[in-house]
C-alpha positions in Angstrom: -120.6 -70.8 37.1 -117.4 -71.2 40.2 -119.5 -72.1 42.9 -121.4 -74.4 40.8 -118.5 -76.1 39.4 -116.9 -76.4 43.2 -120.4 -77.6 44.5 -120.6 -80.2 41.9 -116.8 -81.6 42.1 -116.4 -81.3 46.1 -115.1 -84.8 45.9 -112.0 -83.8 44.8 -109.6 -80.7 44.7 -109.8 -78.8 42.1 -107.0 -77.2 39.5 -106.8 -73.5 39.6 -105.7 -73.5 36.0 -108.4 -75.6 34.9 -111.0 -73.9 36.6 -110.4 -70.2 35.0 -109.8 -72.2 31.9 -113.2 -73.0 31.8 -115.1 -69.7 32.9 -112.7 -67.3 31.1 -111.3 -69.3 28.1 -110.5 -66.1 25.6 -108.6 -64.1 28.5 -104.8 -64.6 29.1 -103.6 -67.2 31.6 -102.2 -64.4 33.5 -105.3 -62.1 33.9 -108.0 -65.2 34.2 -106.0 -66.4 37.4 -106.6 -62.8 38.6 -110.3 -63.0 38.0 -110.3 -66.4 39.8 -109.0 -65.0 42.6 -111.2 -62.3 42.8 -113.9 -64.4 42.0 -112.9 -66.5 45.2 -112.9 -63.4 48.0 -116.0 -62.7 46.3 -117.6 -66.2 47.3 -116.0 -66.0 51.0 -117.6 -62.8 51.7 -120.8 -64.0 50.7 -119.6 -67.1 53.1 -119.0 -69.7 50.0 -116.0 -70.9 52.0 -113.1 -72.8 49.9 -110.0 -74.2 51.2 -107.2 -72.8 48.8 -103.3 -73.3 48.0 -101.3 -72.4 45.5 -102.7 -74.9 42.9 -105.7 -76.3 43.9 -109.2 -75.2 45.4 -111.4 -77.2 47.5 -115.3 -76.7 48.4 -116.1 -79.2 51.8 -118.9 -81.6 50.5 -120.1 -81.4 54.4 -120.7 -77.5 53.8 -123.6 -77.9 51.4 -126.8 -79.8 50.7 -127.7 -81.0 46.9 -130.8 -81.7 45.7 -129.2 -83.8 42.9 -127.1 -85.9 45.0 -130.1 -86.6 46.8 -132.1 -87.6 43.8 -129.0 -89.6 42.5 -128.3 -91.0 45.8 -130.1 -94.4 46.5 -132.3 -93.8 49.3 -135.4 -95.6 50.3 -137.8 -92.3 50.1 -140.3 -92.5 47.0 -139.9 -90.1 44.5 -143.1 -89.9 43.3 -144.5 -86.6 45.2 -141.8 -84.8 43.9 -142.9 -82.3 41.0 -139.3 -81.8 38.7 -136.1 -83.7 38.5 -134.2 -81.8 35.9 -130.9 -80.6 36.8 -130.6 -76.7 35.7 -133.8 -76.7 33.7 -133.0 -74.0 30.8 -129.6 -73.2 32.1 -126.7 -73.0 29.0 -124.5 -71.3 29.8 -122.9 -69.2 26.4 -119.5 -67.2 27.9 -117.6 -70.8 27.7 -118.3 -73.7 25.6 -116.3 -75.9 27.6 -117.9 -74.8 30.5 -121.3 -75.6 28.9 -119.9 -79.2 27.7 -119.3 -79.8 31.3 -122.6 -79.0 32.6 -124.5 -80.7 29.8 -122.3 -83.7 31.1 -123.2 -83.3 34.5 -126.7 -83.0 33.4 -126.8 -86.3 32.1 -125.3 -88.0 34.7 -127.7 -86.6 37.1 -130.4 -87.5 34.9 -129.6 -91.0 34.3 -129.1 -91.6 38.0 -132.6 -90.0 38.7 -133.8 -92.1 35.5 -132.7 -95.0 37.2 -134.6 -94.8 40.3 -138.0 -94.0 38.5 -138.1 -96.7 36.6 -137.3 -98.6 40.0 -140.6 -97.5 41.2 -142.3 -97.5 38.2 -141.6 -101.3 38.3 -143.0 -101.4 41.3 -146.3 -99.3 40.7 -146.8 -101.6 37.5 -146.6 -104.7 39.5 -148.9 -103.5 42.0 -151.6 -102.2 39.4 -150.8 -98.9 40.7 -151.9 -97.3 37.2 -152.2 -93.5 38.3 -148.7 -93.9 39.8 -147.8 -95.6 37.1 -148.4 -93.1 34.2 -147.6 -90.3 37.0 -143.8 -91.8 37.1 -143.6 -92.9 33.4 -144.3 -89.1 32.2 -141.9 -87.6 34.9 -139.1 -90.5 34.1 -139.9 -89.1 29.7 -138.9 -85.8 30.8 -136.0 -87.0 31.3 -135.4 -89.6 28.8 -138.3 -89.3 26.3 -137.4 -92.6 24.5 -136.8 -94.4 27.8 -138.5 -98.5 26.6 -139.8 -99.0 30.6 -141.5 -95.7 30.6 -143.1 -95.8 27.2 -144.3 -99.1 27.5 -145.8 -98.6 31.0 -147.3 -95.6 30.5 -149.1 -97.1 27.0 -150.1 -100.3 29.6 -151.5 -97.3 32.3 -153.2 -95.6 29.5 -155.1 -98.9 28.5 -155.8 -100.4 32.0 -157.6 -97.3 32.5 -159.7 -97.3 29.8 -157.8 -95.2 27.2 -156.8 -98.1 24.7 -156.8 -96.0 21.7 -154.3 -93.4 23.3 -152.2 -96.8 24.1 -151.7 -97.9 21.0 -151.0 -94.2 19.6 -147.8 -94.0 22.5 -146.3 -97.6 21.3 -147.1 -96.8 17.7 -145.4 -93.4 17.9 -142.3 -95.1 19.8 -142.1 -97.5 17.0 -142.1 -95.1 14.7 -139.1 -92.9 15.9 -136.8 -95.5 17.1 -138.2 -99.1 15.9 -136.5 -99.1 12.3 -132.7 -97.9 14.0 -133.6 -100.5 16.8 -135.0 -103.8 15.9 -134.5 -105.0 19.1 -136.9 -102.3 21.3 -139.6 -103.6 18.8 -140.0 -106.5 20.1 -141.5 -106.3 23.8 -143.1 -102.8 22.3 -145.1 -105.2 19.5 -146.2 -107.6 22.2 -147.8 -105.3 24.5 -149.5 -103.7 21.2 -150.9 -107.0 20.3 -151.8 -107.5 23.7 -153.7 -104.4 24.2 -155.1 -104.6 20.7 -156.9 -108.4 21.1 -157.0 -108.6 25.1 -158.3 -105.0 26.4 -161.6 -103.5 25.9 -162.2 -100.3 24.8 -163.9 -98.7 28.0 -164.4 -95.0 29.5 -160.8 -93.6 30.7 -160.1 -93.2 34.5 
């Protein structure tokens, strides 16, 4: 947990007191600062070098590679070939509510960055009528953001264009039932696509 925090916060100096309070919230300040010193010592023994002074800690951002940073970046390499984009799936620490909140915030930020990149690639695939890629990217996006409008509509259109008209309408109807009543603006584009699929696209054997 200490290493994770220092890696993801490597752009700044980290307060010793802050990190200690996140890791051992139920322990007295003197004891938790001692625990932190011991933790940093153990990290250094395994090659995790931390620059430290009396009040702060810092891990060099040049001493590690982060797939989170790469996925959330602005590189031109496509994401479609990668299998998963979730941030530490299944990791929900129970030793500290504050640390868990920090992890959740990091997860939310990482997923937002990746979702934006996925939607960009999704729109490109949709404009080229690459329906298999469109469906794959939409599914990847929906794992991170289950109600992403672009991904839902693209998945429905991809299903329809590949022959699964009934499935496409079910995707849209499910989306409208889940979010449409609370977000009337979202109903418009979904309803337009539903009508277009219903009226203009014939049912055929799925590809």
